[in-house]
N, C-alpha and C positions, 0 to 999 in steps of 0.2 A: 824159207818158203813155206807157205801153208796152203794145202789143197783142201777144198771144201766140196762135199758131195751131199746134196739135199735129197730127201726121199719122203714119201708119205702123202704126197698130193693126190688129188683125185676128184671125182664128182660126188657131191653130197647134196641132199635136200636141205632147204632152209630149216634151221633149228637143229641140224645135226652137228656132229663133231668130227674133227680130224686131228691127228698128231703128226706134225712135221719133225723130221730129224735132220741134223746136219753133222756129218762125220768129218772130223778134221785130221789131216795128217800132220806130222811134224812133232818135235818134242817140246815146242814152246807154246803149246795150246794155252796153258794157264796164264801166260803173259797177256793174252788178248781179251779185250771185251768182245763179246759176241752179240751180234745184232741180226734182226730179221727186218727186211724191207719187202715191199710188194710193188708191183707195177701192173696196172690195168691198161688195156688197149687205149691209146690216145692220151694216157695220163703220164705224169712224171713219176719216177720211183719215189715212194714215200716210206718213211720210218714206221715200223710197227712196234718193235719191242727190243730191249737190250738187257743183257745181264753182264755185270762186271766180273772181274776175275774172282772176287770173293763173294759173289752171289747177290749183289745189289741189283734190283730190277727197275726198269722204266718202261712205260707204255704210252703209245699214242692214245689220245682221248677216245678215238673211235673204237678201240678194242679193249679199253680198260674194263675189267670185270668179266670179260668173256674169254680173253686169251691169257695164257700163262707161259712165261718163258722160264726155262731151267737149263742147268748144265751139269754134266757128269764129267768132271775133270779126269777121272780114272779111265773113262772110255773115250775121252776126247770128242764128246758129242754134246750138242746143244739141241734142245727140244722146243717146239712151240705147240702147246696144247690149245686147240681152238674149239670152243664150245659156242652154242647158240649162233651158229653161222648164219649170215645174211647174204642175199644175192650181191650186195655191194662189197662183200669180201672177196669176190671173184677176182683173181689176179695171178700173175706169176710171183711166187714168193722166193726171195733170195736170202741166202745166209751171207753174213759179212763178218770177217775177223778184223778187228781194229786194234792196232798196236803201233809199234814203230813203223810198220807198213800196213797197208789195207789189202785184204784179199776177198774175192767174191766167189760164190759158187755159181753153178750154171742155171739154177732156178728150178722150181717145181710148180706145176700148174695146179691151182685150186679153183674149182668151179662149183658154185653154189646155185642150185636151181630153185626157183620159186614155186 
């Protein structure tokens, strides 16, 4: 079992920055690829970014060049640095651990005002 707890969401003006954190429990953190998804009201949950166990990164086109995903395996934590935020980035952001099983956090709200 892996438990995930997101933090760092909030209200920010367009052009601002936020850093989300996802703290994972369990001793098998390094076996999991870690991903961020988001879901805006009325929309389906969509992929944002992923980091593999050895640091390989992938991004949705909509956030490429603005968001950076990273992980600290010693701290069992994955981060999402979000810069140049836009109102369309407003959503609940979810952390996901993907391995033999898949686990989700409870989500953290990000609101970007224009």
